[in-house]
NUMIDO-612737 format. One line per 2 residues: number of its first residue (from 0); their letters; for each residue x, y, z of N, C-alpha, C. Coordinates in Angstrom, 2 decimals, decimal comma, always signed. Atoms other than C-alpha are relative to their C-alpha. Example, Ala and Ser with C-alpha at 12.3 -4.5 7.8 and 13.67 -1.06 7.14 Angstrom:
<recs>
0) as) +0,89/-1,19/+0,00/+12,30/-4,50/+7,80/+0,90/+1,20/+0,00  -0,82/-1,19/-0,06/+13,67/-1,06/+7,14/-0,77/+1,09/+0,73
</recs>
This chain:
<recs>
0) mg) +0,77/-1,22/+0,00/+0,02/+0,01/+0,01/+0,83/+1,22/+0,01  -0,91/-1,07/-0,04/+2,84/+2,26/+0,78/+0,60/+0,30/-1,33
2) sg) -0,51/-0,13/+1,30/+4,26/+1,63/-2,61/-0,93/+0,69/-0,94  +1,00/-0,60/+0,87/+1,11/+2,55/-4,39/-0,25/+1,49/+0,29
4) vs) +0,11/-1,38/-0,32/+0,82/+5,78/-2,52/+1,21/+0,88/-0,58  -1,27/-0,78/+0,53/+4,44/+6,70/-3,48/-0,17/+0,26/-1,44
6) rg) +0,13/-0,23/+1,46/+3,70/+6,09/-7,15/-1,09/+1,02/-0,28  +1,10/-1,03/+0,21/+0,49/+8,27/-6,87/+0,58/+1,36/+0,21
8) vr) -0,58/-1,24/-0,30/+2,48/+11,07/-5,35/+0,88/+0,45/-1,17  -0,87/-0,48/+1,08/+5,08/+10,92/-8,05/-0,76/+0,48/-1,27
10) rl) +0,82/-0,43/+1,09/+2,36/+11,03/-10,78/-0,57/+1,42/+0,14  +0,57/-1,24/-0,24/+0,77/+14,04/-9,15/+1,01/+1,15/-0,16
12) rg) -1,01/-0,89/+0,18/+4,02/+15,82/-8,95/+0,44/+0,25/-1,37  -0,24/-0,10/+1,35/+4,72/+15,10/-12,52/-1,00/+0,90/-0,74
14) rs) +1,06/-0,83/+0,62/+1,41/+16,46/-13,61/+0,09/+1,56/+0,34  -0,15/-1,46/-0,52/+1,92/+19,66/-11,43/+1,08/+0,67/-0,77
16) ag) -1,15/-0,60/+0,77/+5,24/+20,24/-13,11/-0,34/+0,27/-1,33  +0,40/-0,20/+1,37/+3,71/+19,83/-16,53/-0,91/+1,26/-0,12
18) va) +0,90/-1,23/+0,01/+0,96/+22,31/-15,72/+0,67/+1,27/+0,15  -0,82/-1,19/-0,26/+3,43/+24,77/-14,35/+0,76/+0,43/-1,18
20) aa) -0,76/-0,31/+1,30/+5,54/+24,54/-17,46/-0,90/+0,61/-1,05  +0,95/-0,48/+1,09/+2,50/+25,05/-19,74/-0,39/+1,45/+0,38
22) vl) +0,37/-1,30/-0,47/+1,47/+28,08/-17,64/+1,14/+1,05/-0,32  -1,20/-0,88/+0,24/+4,96/+29,61/-17,84/+0,21/+0,24/-1,51
24) at) -0,10/-0,09/+1,54/+5,06/+28,96/-21,61/-0,95/+1,02/-0,58  +1,06/-0,82/+0,51/+1,78/+30,66/-22,13/+0,19/+1,43/+0,38
26) ag) -0,27/-1,33/-0,41/+2,77/+33,62/-20,00/+1,11/+0,71/-0,85  -1,11/-0,47/+0,80/+6,02/+33,96/-21,95/-0,49/+0,57/-1,42
28) tl) +0,54/-0,36/+1,42/+4,03/+34,03/-25,27/-0,73/+1,35/+0,10  +0,81/-1,23/-0,14/+1,70/+36,79/-23,96/+0,97/+1,20/+0,18
30) tl) -0,98/-1,05/-0,19/+4,71/+38,81/-22,84/+0,66/+0,47/-1,29  -0,62/-0,32/+1,26/+6,31/+38,58/-26,28/-0,95/+0,72/-0,93
32) va) +0,95/-0,66/+0,76/+3,05/+39,61/-27,95/-0,16/+1,48/+0,49  +0,22/-1,37/-0,54/+2,63/+42,66/-25,65/+1,22/+0,84/-0,27
34) cg) -1,19/-0,80/+0,10/+6,28/+43,81/-26,10/+0,49/+0,13/-1,51  -0,53/-0,06/+1,38/+6,83/+43,05/-29,77/-0,51/+1,06/-0,86
36) gg) +0,56/-1,02/+0,89/+4,60/+45,73/-31,31/+0,71/+1,31/+0,04  -0,72/-1,35/-0,10/+6,57/+48,75/-30,02/+1,30/+0,07/-0,62
38) gn) -1,33/-0,03/+0,70/+9,93/+47,74/-31,42/+1,04/+0,73/+0,88  -1,01/-0,69/-0,81/+11,56/+49,60/-28,46/+0,77/-0,84/+1,00
40) gg) -0,56/+0,77/-1,01/+12,24/+46,81/-26,17/-0,06/+0,51/+1,31  -0,04/-0,43/-1,34/+12,50/+46,97/-22,48/-1,44/+0,23/+0,57
42) gt) +1,35/-0,10/-0,59/+8,68/+46,94/-21,99/-0,54/+1,42/+0,02  +0,53/-1,41/+0,04/+8,19/+50,76/-22,87/-1,26/+0,14/-0,80
44) tp) +1,31/-0,10/+0,75/+4,67/+51,74/-23,89/+0,31/+0,96/-1,20  -0,26/-0,89/+1,21/+4,84/+53,18/-27,52/-0,75/+1,36/+0,09
46) tp) +0,64/-1,32/-0,02/+4,09/+56,97/-27,94/-0,98/+0,10/-1,21  +0,91/-0,17/+1,21/+1,03/+57,61/-30,10/+0,44/+1,04/-0,92
48) rp) -0,46/-1,11/+0,95/+1,66/+59,52/-33,36/-0,93/+1,09/-0,05  +0,86/-1,15/+0,05/+0,38/+63,03/-33,70/-0,94/+0,00/-1,26
50) tp) +0,96/-0,08/+1,08/-2,71/+63,58/-35,72/+0,29/+1,17/-1,01  -0,32/-0,99/+0,94/-1,96/+65,54/-38,92/-1,13/+1,06/-0,01
52) pa) +1,03/-1,11/+0,02/-3,65/+69,03/-39,19/-0,98/-0,12/-1,10  +1,03/+0,05/+1,04/-6,90/+69,24/-41,13/+0,35/+1,13/-1,05
54) te) -0,39/-1,05/+1,00/-6,23/+71,02/-44,45/-1,17/+0,39/-0,85  +1,14/-0,31/+0,95/-9,74/+71,15/-45,88/-0,52/+1,45/+0,12
56) sf) +0,47/-1,36/-0,24/-10,22/+74,62/-44,37/+0,83/+1,16/-0,77  -0,76/-1,00/+0,72/-7,58/+76,37/-46,47/+0,62/-0,68/-1,25
58) tg) -0,66/+0,50/+1,20/-5,80/+76,09/-49,85/+1,47/+0,55/-0,03  -1,42/-0,43/+0,08/-2,15/+76,36/-50,71/+0,76/-0,20/+1,28
60) tp) -0,89/+0,10/-1,19/+0,61/+76,65/-48,15/-0,14/+1,16/+0,93  +0,07/-1,14/-0,85/+0,03/+78,71/-45,15/+1,28/+0,71/+0,22
62) ps) -1,15/-0,69/-0,07/+2,67/+81,49/-44,80/+0,65/-0,25/+1,42  -0,74/+0,16/-1,23/+5,39/+81,03/-42,21/+0,08/+1,41/+0,69
64) pl) -0,08/-1,27/-0,62/+5,80/+83,74/-39,55/+1,09/+0,88/-0,56  -1,04/-0,84/+0,65/+9,05/+84,98/-41,21/-0,45/+0,61/-1,24
66) ss) +0,50/-0,48/+1,32/+7,40/+85,22/-44,62/-1,07/+1,12/+0,22  +0,97/-0,97/-0,28/+4,46/+87,18/-43,11/+0,61/+1,30/+0,45
68) aa) -0,74/-1,20/-0,48/+6,83/+89,60/-41,38/+0,64/+0,66/-1,10  -0,65/-0,67/+1,25/+8,77/+90,24/-44,64/-0,96/+0,61/-0,81
70) ss) +1,06/-0,57/+0,85/+5,64/+90,83/-46,56/-0,53/+1,28/+0,66  +0,48/-1,24/-0,73/+4,48/+93,33/-43,89/+1,05/+1,11/-0,16
72) ai) -1,09/-1,00/+0,04/+7,84/+95,15/-43,97/+0,05/+0,57/-1,43  -0,05/-0,50/+1,32/+7,80/+95,40/-47,75/-1,17/+0,91/-0,29
74) as) +1,16/-0,80/+0,24/+4,27/+96,74/-47,79/+0,17/+1,37/+0,73  -0,21/-1,19/-0,75/+5,17/+99,32/-45,06/+0,99/+0,92/-0,75
76) ar) -1,02/-0,80/+0,63/+8,27/+100,43/-47,05/-0,59/+0,62/-1,31  +0,61/-0,55/+1,19/+6,20/+100,85/-50,17/-0,94/+1,13/+0,31
78) as) +0,94/-1,09/-0,46/+3,55/+102,93/-48,32/+0,83/+1,16/+0,41  -0,77/-1,17/-0,43/+6,27/+105,09/-46,86/+0,58/+0,77/-1,18
80) as) -0,60/-0,64/+1,26/+7,94/+105,67/-50,29/-1,03/+0,74/-0,81  +1,03/-0,71/+0,63/+4,63/+106,55/-51,76/-0,38/+1,28/+0,72
82) aa) +0,32/-1,16/-0,73/+3,90/+108,95/-48,98/+1,03/+1,05/-0,13  -1,06/-0,93/+0,13/+7,35/+110,54/-49,33/-0,05/+0,68/-1,36
84) ss) +0,03/-0,49/+1,29/+6,90/+110,91/-53,03/-1,07/+1,02/-0,16  +1,15/-0,91/+0,03/+3,48/+112,60/-52,60/+0,35/+1,29/+0,78
86) sa) -0,32/-1,16/-0,84/+4,92/+114,92/-49,92/+0,96/+0,89/-0,81  -0,94/-0,80/+0,87/+7,84/+115,96/-52,28/-0,65/+0,70/-1,03
88) sa) +0,80/-0,64/+1,03/+5,44/+116,64/-55,01/-0,74/+1,12/+0,46  +0,86/-1,09/-0,59/+3,22/+118,76/-52,81/+0,99/+1,19/+0,38
90) ra) -0,83/-1,06/-0,35/+6,26/+120,75/-51,58/+0,49/+0,71/-1,27  -0,44/-0,66/+1,27/+7,47/+121,37/-55,15/-1,12/+0,87/-0,57
92) de) +1,12/-0,76/+0,49/+4,04/+122,60/-56,14/-0,17/+1,28/+0,88  +0,06/-1,11/-0,86/+3,95/+124,89/-53,14/+1,19/+1,02/-0,19
94) fe) -1,13/-0,89/+0,34/+7,43/+126,24/-53,87/-0,21/+0,77/-1,31  +0,20/-0,71/+1,36/+6,60/+126,98/-57,57/-1,12/+1,11/+0,21
96) as) +1,06/-0,94/-0,15/+3,38/+128,65/-56,47/+0,52/+1,25/+0,82  -0,56/-1,08/-0,84/+5,34/+130,69/-53,91/+0,91/+0,95/-0,89
98) va) -0,93/-0,76/+0,81/+7,99/+131,77/-56,49/-0,86/+0,78/-0,98  +0,80/-0,73/+0,95/+5,27/+132,68/-59,03/-0,72/+1,20/+0,71
100) aq) +0,73/-1,07/-0,69/+3,40/+134,75/-56,39/+1,01/+1,12/+0,29  -0,98/-1,04/-0,29/+6,66/+136,62/-55,40/+0,32/+0,74/-1,27
102) ae) -0,22/-0,63/+1,28/+7,36/+137,29/-59,07/-1,08/+0,94/-0,41  +1,10/-0,90/+0,36/+3,87/+138,65/-59,66/-0,10/+1,16/+0,86
104) ra) -0,03/-1,14/-0,85/+4,12/+140,81/-56,61/+1,06/+1,06/-0,37  -1,04/-0,90/+0,44/+7,38/+142,21/-57,76/-0,27/+0,75/-1,31
106) nq) +0,44/-0,62/+1,30/+6,01/+142,87/-61,23/-1,00/+1,18/+0,24  +1,01/-1,01/-0,32/+3,03/+144,71/-59,73/+0,65/+1,26/+0,64
108) ea) -0,75/-1,08/-0,60/+5,39/+146,80/-57,58/+0,77/+0,79/-1,09  -0,76/-0,70/+1,10/+7,46/+147,65/-60,71/-0,94/+0,87/-0,76
110) hr) +1,04/-0,75/+0,67/+4,30/+148,83/-62,46/-0,31/+1,32/+0,84  +0,33/-1,14/-0,90/+3,48/+151,05/-59,51/+1,17/+1,04/+0,06
112) rl) -1,13/-0,94/-0,12/+7,01/+152,47/-59,25/+0,19/+0,78/-1,27  -0,29/-0,68/+1,32/+7,29/+153,31/-62,99/-1,11/+0,95/-0,35
114) an) +1,17/-0,85/+0,41/+3,94/+155,17/-63,08/+0,39/+1,40/-0,04  -0,34/-1,50/-0,13/+5,58/+158,53/-62,07/+1,39/+0,21/-0,56
116) vq) -1,39/-0,18/+0,49/+8,95/+158,02/-63,68/+0,04/+0,66/-1,29  -0,08/-0,72/+1,19/+9,88/+160,50/-66,29/+1,15/-0,51/-0,83
118) gr) -1,13/+0,41/+0,86/+12,01/+159,59/-69,27/+0,17/-1,50/+0,09  -0,26/+1,39/-0,03/+13,69/+156,19/-69,28/+0,40/-0,51/+1,39
120) gn) -0,32/+0,38/-1,42/+14,62/+156,08/-65,56/+1,49/+0,03/+0,17  -1,42/-0,07/-0,45/+17,86/+155,98/-63,64/+0,85/-1,18/-0,14
122) aa) -0,67/+1,30/+0,14/+18,77/+152,44/-64,49/-0,02/-0,59/-1,34  +0,19/+0,53/+1,36/+18,15/+152,20/-68,21/+1,22/-0,68/-0,59
124) sd) -1,26/+0,53/+0,50/+21,84/+151,62/-68,91/+0,46/-1,29/+0,73  -0,35/+1,26/-0,77/+21,95/+148,68/-66,40/-0,88/-1,23/-0,47
126) vs) +1,03/+1,11/+0,40/+19,20/+146,66/-68,19/+0,18/-0,27/-1,55  +0,08/+0,41/+1,43/+19,34/+144,72/-71,50/-0,85/-1,24/-0,11
128) lt) +0,85/+1,14/+0,37/+17,30/+142,00/-73,23/+0,72/-1,06/-0,69  -0,51/+1,10/+0,81/+18,21/+138,60/-74,50/-1,15/-0,84/-0,38
130) gi) +1,09/+0,82/+0,50/+15,82/+136,61/-76,71/+0,12/-1,40/+0,51  +0,14/+1,43/-0,35/+14,70/+133,13/-75,69/-0,58/-0,84/-1,03
132) pr) +0,57/+0,86/+1,08/+14,16/+130,39/-78,27/-1,35/-0,44/+0,46  +1,35/+0,27/-0,23/+10,50/+129,66/-78,55/-0,25/-1,50/+0,58
134) ae) +0,14/+1,36/-0,48/+10,99/+125,91/-78,02/+0,18/-0,18/+1,46  -0,32/+0,10/-1,41/+12,18/+126,56/-74,52/-1,14/+0,53/+0,83
136) vg) +1,01/-0,57/-0,71/+9,07/+128,50/-73,57/-1,41/-0,19/-0,60  +1,30/+0,36/+0,58/+6,25/+126,67/-75,24/-0,54/+0,86/-1,18
138) dl) +0,37/-0,86/+1,17/+6,24/+128,76/-78,49/-0,47/+1,41/+0,39  +0,33/-1,37/-0,37/+5,73/+132,01/-76,57/+1,11/+0,97/-0,48
140) qa) -1,02/-0,98/+0,25/+7,48/+135,19/-77,30/+0,45/+0,65/+1,27  -0,46/-0,40/-1,33/+9,69/+136,04/-74,40/+1,47/+0,42/-0,04
142) ah) -1,36/-0,50/+0,01/+12,99/+137,61/-73,38/+0,49/-0,02/+1,46  -0,64/-0,22/-1,28/+15,42/+137,52/-70,42/+0,21/+1,51/+0,16
144) vn) -0,32/-1,36/-0,42/+15,62/+140,89/-68,70/+1,21/+0,00/+0,87  -1,30/+0,12/-0,74/+19,25/+141,19/-67,67/+0,23/+1,28/+0,76
146) ih) -0,01/-1,12/-0,91/+19,37/+143,56/-64,68/+1,31/-0,03/+0,77  -1,33/-0,06/-0,71/+22,88/+144,52/-63,41/+0,02/+1,17/+1,01
148) ns) +0,00/-1,02/-0,89/+23,23/+146,39/-60,28/+1,50/+0,60/+0,09  -1,34/-0,70/+0,01/+26,16/+148,82/-60,83/+0,29/+0,89/+1,19
150) sd) -0,09/-0,88/-1,19/+25,57/+150,65/-57,56/+0,90/-0,71/+1,10  -0,72/+0,59/-1,11/+27,38/+150,03/-54,28/-0,81/-0,40/+1,25
152) rt) +0,98/+0,41/-1,10/+24,29/+149,04/-52,30/-1,02/-0,94/-0,71  +1,10/+0,83/+0,51/+21,59/+146,43/-52,58/-1,18/+0,75/-0,33
154) ad) +1,10/-0,78/+0,50/+18,68/+147,69/-54,56/-1,14/-0,87/-0,64  +1,13/+0,57/+0,70/+15,30/+146,87/-56,10/-0,06/+0,69/-1,35
156) fa) +0,10/-0,54/+1,30/+14,59/+147,37/-59,78/-1,46/-0,12/-0,55  +1,23/+0,12/+0,73/+11,52/+148,08/-61,91/+0,23/+0,33/-1,44
158) vq) -0,26/-0,11/+1,53/+11,59/+147,59/-65,70/-1,29/-0,13/-0,77  +1,17/+0,11/+0,93/+9,00/+148,22/-68,36/+0,50/-0,49/-1,38
160) vd) -0,34/+0,63/+1,23/+9,29/+146,08/-71,47/-1,13/+0,25/-0,98  +1,10/-0,12/+1,05/+7,36/+147,04/-74,63/+0,28/-0,96/-1,18
162) fr) -0,14/+0,86/+1,21/+6,70/+144,60/-77,43/-0,64/+0,68/-1,16  +0,50/-0,70/+1,25/+6,46/+146,16/-80,84/-0,21/-0,97/-1,20
164) dp) +0,22/+0,84/+1,21/+5,10/+144,66/-84,03/+0,89/+0,39/-1,15  -0,90/-0,42/+1,14/+6,83/+144,81/-87,42/-0,12/+1,39/-0,47
166) dg) +0,17/-1,43/+0,51/+5,46/+148,32/-88,02/+0,51/+0,93/+1,12  -0,53/-0,88/-0,96/+7,00/+149,53/-84,74/-1,02/+0,48/+1,05
168) kv) +1,11/-0,40/-0,93/+3,72/+149,84/-82,93/-0,02/-0,86/+1,32  +0,01/+0,74/-1,23/+3,60/+148,92/-79,21/-1,31/-0,71/+0,11
170) ve) +1,27/+0,78/-0,07/+1,09/+146,11/-78,96/-0,19/-0,57/+1,41  +0,08/+0,57/-1,44/+1,85/+145,00/-75,32/+1,14/+0,57/+0,76
172) tr) -0,94/-0,46/-0,98/+3,65/+146,25/-72,25/+0,00/-0,91/+1,17  -0,06/+0,79/-1,21/+4,96/+144,08/-69,47/+0,95/+0,67/+1,02
174) yv) -0,82/-0,59/-1,10/+6,45/+145,14/-66,05/+0,60/-1,21/+0,70  -0,81/+1,08/-0,68/+9,26/+143,14/-64,49/+0,68/+0,61/+1,18
176) ga) -0,61/-0,44/-1,25/+10,51/+143,60/-60,94/+1,11/-0,93/+0,48  -1,08/+0,78/-0,62/+13,64/+142,41/-59,19/+0,37/+0,65/+1,33
178) en) -0,20/-0,50/-1,36/+14,22/+142,71/-55,46/+1,31/-0,46/+0,61  -1,31/+0,37/-0,72/+17,35/+142,65/-53,25/+1,15/-0,35/-0,92
180) vr) -1,06/+0,27/+0,84/+19,81/+142,72/-56,06/+1,33/+0,55/+0,62  -1,25/-0,47/-0,70/+23,34/+142,85/-54,46/+0,77/+0,85/-0,93
182) pg) -0,98/-0,76/+0,86/+26,07/+145,27/-55,69/+0,74/-0,87/-0,91  -0,75/+0,83/+1,02/+27,63/+143,92/-58,82/-0,72/-1,21/-0,54
184) qt) +0,70/+1,14/+0,39/+25,08/+141,20/-59,18/-0,92/+0,26/-1,22  +0,90/-0,09/+1,19/+23,11/+140,50/-62,42/-1,06/-1,09/+0,13
186) vh) +1,09/+0,86/-0,06/+19,66/+138,84/-62,37/-0,65/-0,06/-1,37  +0,56/+0,22/+1,31/+17,67/+137,47/-65,31/-1,51/-0,39/+0,07
188) py) +1,44/+0,46/+0,02/+13,87/+137,52/-64,77/-0,55/-0,05/-1,44  +0,63/+0,18/+1,33/+11,50/+136,85/-67,72/-0,95/+1,22/-0,28
190) ai) +1,14/-0,83/+0,53/+9,39/+139,23/-69,79/-0,70/-0,87/-1,09  +0,78/+0,95/+0,91/+6,69/+137,07/-71,57/-1,19/+0,71/-0,57
192) sh) +1,23/-0,60/+0,68/+4,28/+138,38/-74,11/-1,20/-1,00/+0,00  +1,25/+0,85/+0,08/+0,70/+137,19/-74,06/-0,66/+0,06/-1,40
194) qp) +0,42/-0,13/+1,46/+0,30/+137,90/-77,80/+0,10/-1,35/-0,72  -0,18/+1,07/+0,81/-0,14/+135,24/-80,38/+1,37/-0,20/-0,59
196) pq) -1,28/+0,19/+0,55/+2,96/+133,67/-81,93/+0,38/+0,85/-1,20  -0,18/-0,78/+1,26/+2,47/+135,64/-85,12/-0,85/+1,30/+0,23
198) pv) -1,27/-0,28/+0,66/+3,36/+138,32/-86,04/+1,13/-0,03/+1,14  -1,19/-0,03/-0,91/+6,88/+138,23/-84,48/+0,20/+1,44/+0,53
200) lk) -0,11/-1,30/-0,74/+7,29/+141,01/-81,86/+1,44/+0,18/+0,43  -1,33/-0,36/-0,44/+10,38/+142,89/-80,90/-0,12/+0,65/+1,46
202) pe) +0,01/-0,69/-1,24/+10,89/+143,58/-77,10/+1,11/+1,09/+0,18  -1,04/-1,04/-0,25/+12,69/+146,61/-75,94/-0,19/+0,60/+1,42
204) va) +0,07/-0,66/-1,26/+13,48/+148,36/-72,63/-0,54/+1,37/-0,14  +0,61/-1,38/+0,06/+11,18/+151,37/-72,27/+0,46/+0,83/+1,14
206) ka) -0,41/-0,66/-1,26/+11,97/+152,30/-68,67/+0,66/-1,06/+0,99  -0,68/+0,85/-1,03/+14,22/+151,00/-65,84/+0,37/+0,86/+1,15
208) er) -0,29/-0,90/-1,18/+14,37/+152,45/-62,35/+0,65/-0,84/+1,17  -0,64/+0,66/-1,18/+16,60/+151,49/-59,43/-0,46/+0,86/+1,20
210) y) +0,47/-0,73/-1,17/+15,29/+152,36/-55,95/+0,25/-0,78/+1,28
</recs>
């Protein structure tokens, strides 16, 4: 009877060892399956991949921050250049208008000054005329009035220029003024006829006064 019990115990132990081996083998297989998908080894849980951004809401390539900044800088520079150009043009217009206004005022003063001058005036010998090619003044009849200050002090000048037709008749009179002409200085304002291009007129100094 003792011998039978011993054989039973040995069979039970053998079966237990077989079951344990099977359990270990199964557990090893599960471990390999769990660790094999990551490819990292060491039992580390794999990091999920990021989801790509949805692109259905825009077309083309969205600008990078650097590209956007560059475009903004270029646009700002263009706007500044345009503003500077407009400002320069406005200043030029204002300057030309100012010069024209000063010349007109000087011419009106010349007319007033010469109203009571008898003869040709005290500065007739200091004034001469030089013709101007019509192409340079839009086909107008015009002349430079060359005013030389031969005195030893700064002076203003008033000049009367008569335009005569081929028969010698005065058909137009223009008054030209020059202010603050320094001693020894020569200035060259314009005398421009408002008559038609034909007939050709001849300008001459009728009066010139220094004051």
